[in-house]
Structure formats: structure tokens, C-alpha cells
C-alpha positions as CSV (number, residue, x, y, z in Angstrom):
1,X,-50.2,26.7,-41.2
2,X,-47.6,28.0,-43.5
3,X,-49.1,31.5,-43.3
4,X,-46.3,33.4,-41.5
5,X,-45.2,35.0,-44.8
6,X,-48.3,37.2,-44.5
7,X,-46.8,38.7,-41.3
8,X,-42.9,38.2,-41.7
9,X,-40.7,39.3,-44.4
10,X,-38.3,36.7,-46.0
11,X,-35.9,35.4,-45.2
12,X,-36.6,34.0,-41.7
13,X,-36.1,30.9,-39.7
14,X,-39.0,28.6,-39.2
15,X,-39.9,25.4,-37.6
16,X,-40.4,25.1,-33.9
17,X,-42.1,21.8,-33.1
18,X,-39.2,19.5,-33.9
19,X,-38.7,15.9,-33.0
20,X,-35.6,13.8,-33.9
21,X,-32.8,11.4,-33.2
22,X,-29.6,12.7,-31.8
23,X,-26.7,12.2,-34.3
24,X,-23.9,13.7,-32.3
25,X,-23.3,15.2,-28.9
26,X,-20.7,17.8,-27.6
27,X,-18.3,17.5,-24.6
28,X,-19.9,17.5,-21.3
29,X,-23.3,16.2,-22.5
30,X,-24.7,13.7,-20.0
31,X,-28.5,13.7,-20.2
32,X,-28.8,12.5,-23.6
33,X,-26.7,10.1,-26.1
34,X,-26.5,9.5,-29.8
35,X,-29.5,7.5,-30.9
36,X,-31.9,9.0,-28.3
37,X,-35.3,10.3,-29.7
38,X,-35.9,13.8,-28.3
39,X,-38.4,16.7,-28.7
40,X,-36.7,20.1,-29.3
41,X,-37.5,23.2,-27.5
42,X,-37.6,26.3,-29.8
43,X,-34.1,28.1,-29.8
44,X,-35.5,31.4,-31.1
45,X,-38.6,33.6,-31.4
46,X,-40.6,32.3,-34.4
47,X,-39.8,34.5,-37.3
48,X,-36.8,36.0,-35.8
49,X,-33.1,35.2,-36.3
50,X,-32.1,31.9,-34.8
51,X,-32.1,28.1,-35.7
52,X,-35.2,26.8,-37.1
53,X,-36.3,23.1,-36.9
54,X,-37.6,22.8,-40.5
55,X,-34.4,21.2,-41.5
56,X,-32.6,17.8,-41.8
57,X,-30.3,18.8,-38.8
58,X,-30.8,21.1,-35.9
59,X,-28.2,22.4,-33.4
60,X,-29.6,22.5,-29.7
61,X,-28.2,22.9,-26.3
62,X,-28.7,20.0,-23.9
63,X,-31.3,22.1,-22.0
64,X,-33.4,22.4,-25.2
65,X,-34.0,18.7,-25.7
66,X,-36.6,16.5,-24.0
67,X,-36.0,12.7,-24.0
68,X,-38.9,10.7,-25.4
69,X,-39.7,7.1,-25.0
70,X,-38.9,4.6,-27.8
71,X,-42.6,3.3,-27.8
72,X,-43.0,2.7,-31.5
73,X,-45.2,5.8,-32.0
74,X,-44.4,7.9,-35.1
75,X,-42.4,11.0,-34.4
76,X,-45.3,13.3,-35.6
77,X,-47.4,12.0,-32.6
78,X,-44.7,13.2,-30.2
79,X,-44.7,17.0,-31.0
80,X,-44.4,18.3,-27.4
81,X,-44.0,21.9,-28.1
82,X,-47.7,22.6,-29.0
83,X,-49.0,20.3,-26.1
84,X,-46.6,22.3,-23.8
85,X,-48.2,25.6,-24.9
86,X,-51.6,24.2,-24.2
87,X,-50.4,22.8,-20.8
88,X,-49.2,26.2,-19.9
89,X,-52.6,27.8,-20.8
90,X,-54.5,25.4,-18.6
91,X,-52.1,25.7,-15.8
92,X,-52.3,29.5,-15.8
93,X,-56.2,29.4,-16.0
94,X,-56.4,27.9,-12.5
95,X,-59.6,26.2,-13.3
96,X,-61.5,25.4,-9.9
97,X,-63.6,22.4,-9.4
98,X,-67.0,22.9,-10.7
99,X,-66.2,25.7,-13.0
100,X,-68.1,26.3,-16.2
101,X,-65.6,26.6,-19.1
102,X,-66.0,27.7,-22.7
103,X,-63.5,26.9,-25.5
104,X,-63.8,29.4,-28.4
105,X,-62.1,27.7,-31.3
106,X,-61.2,23.9,-31.5
107,X,-58.4,23.7,-34.1
108,X,-55.3,21.8,-33.5
109,X,-54.4,23.6,-30.4
110,X,-57.9,24.0,-29.2
111,X,-58.3,20.3,-29.5
112,X,-55.4,19.7,-27.4
113,X,-56.7,22.0,-24.7
114,X,-60.0,20.2,-24.9
115,X,-58.3,17.0,-24.1
116,X,-56.7,18.7,-21.1
117,X,-60.0,20.3,-20.0
118,X,-61.6,16.9,-20.3
119,X,-59.3,15.9,-17.4
120,X,-60.5,18.7,-15.1
121,X,-63.2,18.4,-12.4
122,X,-65.5,20.9,-14.2
123,X,-69.3,21.1,-14.5
124,X,-69.4,22.1,-18.2
125,X,-67.1,22.5,-21.2
126,X,-68.7,24.4,-24.0
127,X,-67.0,24.2,-27.5
128,X,-67.6,26.8,-30.1
129,X,-66.4,25.8,-33.5
130,X,-67.2,26.3,-37.2
131,X,-65.3,23.6,-39.3
132,X,-67.0,20.3,-39.6
133,X,-63.9,18.1,-39.0
134,X,-63.3,20.0,-35.7
135,X,-66.8,19.8,-34.6
136,X,-66.7,16.0,-35.3
137,X,-63.6,15.7,-33.2
138,X,-64.9,17.7,-30.3
139,X,-68.1,15.4,-30.3
140,X,-65.9,12.4,-30.1
141,X,-64.2,13.4,-26.9
142,X,-65.8,11.3,-24.0
143,X,-65.8,11.2,-20.2
144,X,-66.3,14.9,-19.8
145,X,-69.6,17.1,-19.9
146,X,-69.0,18.7,-23.2
147,X,-71.6,20.7,-25.3
148,X,-70.6,21.4,-28.8
149,X,-72.0,24.4,-30.7
150,X,-71.8,24.8,-34.5
151,X,-71.1,28.4,-35.2
152,X,-72.2,27.7,-38.9
153,X,-75.8,27.2,-37.5
154,X,-75.6,30.7,-35.9
155,X,-76.8,29.6,-32.4
156,X,-78.5,32.0,-30.2
157,X,-75.9,32.6,-27.3
158,X,-78.2,35.2,-25.5
159,X,-78.7,32.9,-22.5
160,X,-75.0,32.1,-22.5
161,X,-73.5,35.6,-22.4
162,X,-71.7,36.2,-19.0
163,X,-72.1,32.8,-17.6
164,X,-68.8,31.0,-18.0
165,X,-66.2,31.1,-15.1
166,X,-63.4,30.6,-17.6
167,X,-63.2,31.2,-21.3
168,X,-60.3,30.2,-23.5
169,X,-60.0,31.9,-26.9
170,X,-57.8,30.0,-29.4
171,X,-59.1,31.1,-32.9
172,X,-56.9,34.2,-33.4
173,X,-59.6,36.3,-35.0
174,X,-61.4,39.4,-33.8
175,X,-64.9,37.8,-33.9
176,X,-63.8,34.9,-31.7
177,X,-62.2,37.2,-29.2
178,X,-65.3,39.3,-29.0
179,X,-67.4,36.2,-28.5
180,X,-65.1,34.8,-25.7
181,X,-65.2,38.2,-23.9
182,X,-69.0,38.2,-24.1
183,X,-69.2,34.7,-22.6
184,X,-67.1,35.5,-19.6
185,X,-69.1,36.1,-16.4
186,X,-68.6,39.0,-14.2
187,X,-65.6,38.3,-12.1
188,X,-64.7,35.5,-14.5
189,X,-61.4,34.8,-16.3
190,X,-60.8,35.3,-20.0
191,X,-57.8,33.5,-21.4
192,X,-56.2,34.8,-24.5
193,X,-54.4,31.8,-25.9
194,X,-54.3,32.6,-29.7
195,X,-51.5,34.6,-31.3
196,X,-53.5,37.7,-32.6
197,X,-51.5,38.9,-35.7
198,X,-53.7,42.0,-36.5
199,X,-54.6,44.9,-34.3
200,X,-58.2,45.8,-33.6
201,X,-60.2,48.0,-31.3
202,X,-61.5,47.1,-27.9
203,X,-63.0,49.0,-24.9
204,X,-60.9,48.1,-21.9
205,X,-63.4,49.7,-19.7
206,X,-65.5,46.5,-20.1
207,X,-63.1,44.4,-18.3
208,X,-62.8,47.1,-15.5
209,X,-66.6,47.4,-15.0
210,X,-67.1,43.6,-14.9
211,X,-64.1,42.7,-13.0
212,X,-62.9,40.3,-15.7
213,X,-59.3,38.7,-15.1
214,X,-57.5,38.6,-18.4
215,X,-54.7,36.2,-18.8
216,X,-52.1,36.3,-21.7
217,X,-51.4,32.4,-22.2
218,X,-48.4,32.9,-24.4
219,X,-45.4,30.6,-23.7
220,X,-43.5,33.7,-22.8
221,X,-45.7,34.2,-19.7
222,X,-45.0,30.7,-18.5
223,X,-43.0,30.8,-15.1
224,X,-41.1,27.7,-16.5
225,X,-41.8,26.7,-20.1
226,X,-39.3,23.8,-20.0
227,X,-41.4,22.3,-17.2
228,X,-44.3,22.4,-19.3
229,X,-42.4,20.2,-21.9
230,X,-41.8,17.6,-19.3
231,X,-45.4,17.7,-18.0
232,X,-46.6,17.2,-21.7
233,X,-44.2,14.2,-22.1
234,X,-45.6,12.6,-19.1
235,X,-49.2,13.1,-20.3
236,X,-48.4,11.9,-23.7
237,X,-46.5,8.9,-22.5
238,X,-49.5,7.9,-20.4
239,X,-52.0,8.4,-23.4
240,X,-53.9,11.2,-21.7
241,X,-53.0,13.5,-24.5
242,X,-53.2,11.9,-28.0
243,X,-52.2,13.7,-31.3
244,X,-53.2,10.7,-33.5
245,X,-56.8,12.0,-34.4
246,X,-55.3,15.5,-35.0
247,X,-52.3,15.0,-37.3
248,X,-54.1,14.7,-40.5
249,X,-51.2,15.4,-43.1
250,X,-47.6,14.1,-43.2
251,X,-45.4,15.0,-46.1
252,X,-41.8,14.9,-47.4
253,X,-40.1,18.3,-47.8
254,X,-40.5,18.1,-51.5
255,X,-44.2,17.7,-50.9
256,X,-44.5,20.7,-48.6
257,X,-46.1,23.2,-50.9
258,X,-49.4,21.3,-51.1
259,X,-49.5,20.7,-47.5
260,X,-49.0,24.3,-46.7
261,X,-51.8,25.3,-49.3
262,X,-54.1,22.8,-47.4
263,X,-53.0,24.4,-44.1
264,X,-53.8,27.9,-45.3
265,X,-57.2,27.0,-46.9
266,X,-58.1,24.4,-44.5
267,X,-59.0,21.9,-47.1
268,X,-58.8,18.1,-47.4
269,X,-59.7,17.8,-43.8
270,X,-56.7,19.4,-42.7
271,X,-56.1,19.9,-38.9
272,X,-52.4,19.6,-38.4
273,X,-49.6,18.9,-40.9
274,X,-46.2,17.7,-40.4
275,X,-42.9,17.6,-42.5
276,X,-40.9,14.4,-42.1
277,X,-37.2,14.4,-43.3
278,X,-36.7,10.8,-42.9
């Protein structure tokens, strides 16, 4: 969202969802060639020293690029990295057939997770969201038993507390975490997907008493995150994951500032913004 400056001191490298065309290859490279379109794996922790992708050129190892089909779709619709994060979360969740699943937060990443959940043999998917454009998107997803709750209407969740087998929290705010925890049934699974940037207080005894399984769905927890990239590429090529309704803003580098401002303020219908260098 362009908000990392709130948590990281400048200067730092940024940009970790890169897509581009190979300009040159080094000696011994065999998997890809000049002219191939590829998605890039991040080569450093976000905000740490390393090589960011927010640049005209990026230097990657052969193992850090994922070949993409030349299918005519724009590069911004082939951002595999965020999809890989979501694939990892759903894989780690081990959702069983017939499960009741709640998704707390349906932003860009949450909406990708919703697409993945819609493929699962579940009995219910409850989506909790506040922003109108995200509520509209969640309601547009078909082929799955989805119930959408508008948090702006302050719905009464009394009957839903402790009733969901798996709850995935994606909103990265304390209130969403608290809600997700409350919705998880005794013996259920709480999946913490979001990157919580601020500390807050929580009674871990609650998880002990209710026997909650808590999963950290960070990419760092993936057994093989590169595999998640290849899984994602297959899903996107098949049209099972579609970023088209979610990428709302595309800008040149010199137009980045207003895009970032929309990203932080969540204005102008912003869901996901992309900087295109060419």
C-alpha cells in the first residue's frame, strides 16, 4: 500500500511482486532465455538490504524466476507472488470437506484467498468486510456457499461465535484478530495470515482452554515457497485465480505518488495498485 515508511526507516529496498521480460542471462542458465516473460521471487526480506523489484531492471538467480505463458494478458495480471502467499495459507490450513470457514478481511490478498476457498469442498464461507468495493467483489464470487457480512452495519455475531472450523484473518488490525479468534470453534483452527506490524495484548490461555490450533501462514512458514509459485502459475494459467477484478490502479513510475496515496487512504475504489515501467 506504500505504507512501509510507517514501519521502516529510509533508505530501504522495496518491490517484491515483480513481473518482467528477461533482457540477459548468465553462463549456465538453461531454464529461461532472453525474451521470456517471468515472475520474480523476492530476493530479500521486505524492507531489508537486498534487491528490490521496484526498478527498471532486477538481478535474479535462475531459481528466483518463474516462467509465464505468453497469453496476451497484461503483466499486472500475472503477479504470482501474492497468489503464492495465499496458496501457502490455504495449503497450511488443511481445510477438510464440509468445513465451515470464515474469512476476516477481504482486501486484495483476502479476495485471492476467497477465490481459492471457493474451490474447496466446504459447506460455508463467511466473509467479513467493511469496504463497499470489497463487499461487492465478495458478493460477485459464484459457485460457492458464500455469506457476506458488512461490518459497517455492525452485524450481531453472537450466534456465530465459536462455530467455524477454520478462520483466516487477513486484515492486519487488532480488531480483526480478536473477531477471528472469537469465531473459531473449540478445537478449530485460527490462521493468522496478515502481517501484524504493531504489538497488542492477548491472553494465550484462551487458546489453551479451547484447544485452538493457531497457524502462522507467513511465506516463511512454507515448507517450499517456490513450489507455491508454480502452483499459483498453474491456477492462474487455468483461469482459476483471476486478478483482473482486483488490480484497480496501474501507473507509470512518475505517477506513483497518487497511486500510493490512494493505496494508503483506500480511496478511488483502490484494491491493488501496480507500477508499470514499460
